[in-house]
VEXSE-298175 format. One line per 2 residues: number of its first residue (from 1); their letters; for each residue x, y, z of C-alpha. Coordinates in Angstrom, 2 decimals. Example, Ala and Ser with C-alpha at 12.3 -4.5 7.8 and 13.67 -1.06 7.14 Angstrom:
<recs>
1 = as = 12.30/-4.50/7.80 ~ 13.67/-1.06/7.14
</recs>
This chain:
<recs>
1 = mr = 122.03/90.35/81.35 ~ 122.85/93.61/83.06
3 = ee = 122.87/94.16/86.78 ~ 120.96/97.06/88.25
5 = st = 121.44/98.28/91.79 ~ 119.84/101.06/93.73
7 = ql = 119.42/102.37/97.24 ~ 115.84/102.12/98.44
9 = qp = 114.47/105.34/99.80 ~ 111.05/106.57/100.84
11 = as = 109.00/107.86/97.90 ~ 109.35/111.48/99.00
13 = rq = 113.15/111.23/98.72 ~ 113.37/108.70/95.92
15 = tg = 116.57/108.93/93.91 ~ 116.85/105.52/92.24
17 = pl = 114.51/103.92/89.71 ~ 113.24/101.19/92.09
19 = kf = 110.07/102.51/93.70 ~ 109.64/102.37/97.45
21 = ts = 105.93/102.91/97.88 ~ 103.50/103.51/100.69
23 = fn = 101.17/100.76/101.77 ~ 98.15/102.90/100.74
25 = ei = 99.40/102.81/97.14 ~ 100.02/99.07/97.33
27 = fr = 96.51/98.44/98.73 ~ 95.01/100.54/95.90
29 = dm = 96.93/98.42/93.40 ~ 95.77/95.26/95.19
31 = qq = 92.14/96.38/94.79 ~ 92.70/96.94/91.06
33 = tf = 94.27/93.48/90.81 ~ 91.34/91.94/92.69
35 = ds = 88.93/93.61/90.26 ~ 90.92/92.27/87.27
37 = ia = 90.84/88.74/88.70 ~ 87.10/89.01/89.33
39 = rr = 86.47/90.15/85.73 ~ 88.60/87.32/84.34
41 = ay = 86.93/84.73/86.61 ~ 83.55/85.87/85.29
43 = ei = 84.81/85.55/81.70 ~ 85.91/81.98/82.48
45 = fe = 82.52/81.30/84.10 ~ 80.74/82.50/80.96
47 = gn = 83.13/80.59/78.72 ~ 82.32/77.36/80.56
49 = gr = 78.61/77.75/79.82 ~ 77.80/79.46/83.14
51 = qf = 78.18/76.26/85.13 ~ 77.53/76.85/88.80
53 = gr = 79.60/75.20/91.50 ~ 82.97/75.96/89.92
55 = dl = 83.41/79.44/91.44 ~ 86.61/78.68/93.30
57 = ed = 88.11/76.77/90.37 ~ 87.33/79.67/88.02
59 = wf = 88.79/82.16/90.52 ~ 92.05/80.22/90.91
61 = ha = 92.31/79.81/87.14 ~ 91.92/83.58/86.66
63 = eg = 94.36/84.31/89.47 ~ 96.91/81.95/87.92
65 = el = 96.60/83.73/84.58 ~ 97.00/87.22/85.99
67 = lh = 99.39/86.82/88.92 ~ 102.66/85.04/89.27
69 = pv = 103.63/84.07/92.80 ~ 106.99/85.43/93.81
71 = nl = 109.24/82.57/94.82 ~ 111.80/83.72/97.32
73 = el = 114.59/82.80/99.66 ~ 114.85/84.49/103.07
75 = re = 118.15/84.50/104.96 ~ 119.25/86.09/108.19
77 = sd = 122.74/86.91/109.43 ~ 123.85/88.71/112.58
79 = nn = 123.52/92.12/110.89 ~ 121.24/91.69/107.85
81 = vi = 118.08/90.13/106.51 ~ 118.55/89.07/102.88
83 = vr = 115.71/88.28/100.49 ~ 116.20/86.88/96.99
85 = ae = 113.02/86.97/94.93 ~ 112.41/85.55/91.46
87 = vp = 111.01/88.27/89.20 ~ 111.58/86.95/85.65
89 = gf = 110.81/89.39/82.87 ~ 110.61/92.41/85.18
91 = ev = 112.94/95.38/85.12 ~ 113.73/97.78/87.95
93 = kd = 111.19/100.30/86.65 ~ 108.42/97.66/86.90
95 = le = 108.97/96.81/90.58 ~ 107.76/98.39/93.81
97 = vg = 109.15/97.43/97.20 ~ 107.58/98.44/100.49
99 = id = 109.20/97.99/103.90 ~ 107.37/98.88/107.08
101 = gr = 109.07/97.60/110.22 ~ 109.01/93.82/109.79
103 = ql = 106.67/93.81/106.79 ~ 108.11/93.47/103.25
105 = ti = 105.99/93.86/100.14 ~ 107.19/93.20/96.60
107 = ag = 104.84/94.15/93.77 ~ 105.42/94.39/90.06
109 = kh = 103.50/95.24/86.96 ~ 104.57/95.68/83.38
111 = et = 102.84/96.07/80.10 ~ 103.77/93.92/77.14
113 = sk = 103.56/95.66/73.82 ~ 101.57/94.04/71.04
115 = ee = 104.56/94.35/68.71 ~ 106.68/92.31/71.13
117 = ek = 104.53/89.18/70.85 ~ 103.58/87.69/67.52
119 = ek = 101.73/84.78/69.11 ~ 99.10/85.01/71.80
121 = vl = 100.37/83.52/75.06 ~ 97.56/81.52/76.64
123 = ys = 99.44/80.44/79.75 ~ 102.99/80.81/81.01
125 = er = 104.52/79.76/84.32 ~ 107.72/81.61/83.57
127 = rs = 106.32/85.03/82.85 ~ 103.54/87.19/84.17
129 = nq = 102.42/90.78/83.81 ~ 101.87/91.18/87.56
131 = ly = 103.33/89.80/90.73 ~ 102.77/90.36/94.41
133 = rc = 104.29/89.00/97.61 ~ 104.03/90.18/101.19
135 = le = 105.90/88.59/104.06 ~ 106.81/89.08/107.68
137 = lp = 110.54/89.55/108.23 ~ 112.29/87.86/111.18
139 = ae = 113.57/91.22/112.52 ~ 113.02/94.97/112.23
141 = vd = 115.08/96.41/109.37 ~ 116.33/99.85/108.41
143 = se = 114.55/100.75/105.16 ~ 116.81/103.81/104.70
145 = kt = 119.90/101.60/104.35 ~ 118.32/98.78/102.36
147 = ta = 119.95/98.00/99.01 ~ 118.41/96.21/96.04
149 = tl = 120.05/94.47/93.11 ~ 118.31/92.98/90.07
151 = kg = 120.35/90.48/88.08 ~ 119.19/87.60/85.90
153 = gi = 115.58/87.86/87.03 ~ 116.52/87.72/90.73
155 = le = 115.80/90.71/92.96 ~ 118.11/90.69/95.97
157 = lt = 117.32/92.92/98.94 ~ 119.90/93.36/101.68
159 = mp = 118.23/94.93/104.69 ~ 120.35/95.90/107.71
161 = kt = 118.73/95.01/111.01 ~ 117.92/97.86/113.32
163 = ap = 119.43/97.73/116.77 ~ 116.99/96.16/119.19
165 = ak = 115.67/98.45/121.89 ~ 117.72/98.09/125.05
167 = ri = 115.87/97.40/128.23 ~ 117.13/99.12/131.30
169 = ri = 115.84/98.68/134.77 ~ 114.87/101.82/136.61
171 = ep = 114.61/101.48/140.31 ~ 112.68/104.04/142.32
173 = ka = 114.66/105.90/144.92 ~ 113.52/105.82/148.49
175 = a = 112.33/109.21/149.70
</recs>
C-alpha cells in the first residue's frame, strides 16, 4: 500500500491532488446525494410492494447502501488538531476536504468500473462509493498549513492550531 501526502490549499491555489473545496460545492454534492438516497428509498418502497408505514426504514436502508459513515479519531495536542479517518477503498483523487474555522468536512466519491467487479455487490460494510462526515473541531485551525496523508485506508489530517486572539485591556485616559 503506498502512502500519499499533500499540502491542503484553497481550491484557487490547489497544487496537490487532494481537493480542498468550498462549502457551496459540498452542499451541492450533498443535495445530489440526498436525491440519490430518495430515489433508492423509493425503489425499496416499490420493491416491498408499496407498503406504507416503513418510510424511515426504507430511507435508512437506502442511506446505508449509498453512504458509508466515516469512522474517525480526533486528537488534540498543544499545537495541533489531528484527525484520522477511515476511508477504505478511496484514493487521494476521490476525496475532498473542507476546513472553515472550526468546521471540518470530509467527502468522497468514486466510481467503480463494471470490469472491476464480476459479481454484483448487494451490501458491503467495508466499501462504499460515497462517504461524508462533518464535525466541529475543538479549536480554530490554519487550513493553509494543514497536511494530509493517506495510507492503508486511513486519511490523517494534521491541522496546526491558530494562535488565539489576545485580549488586551484598554483604559480610557482622563481628559
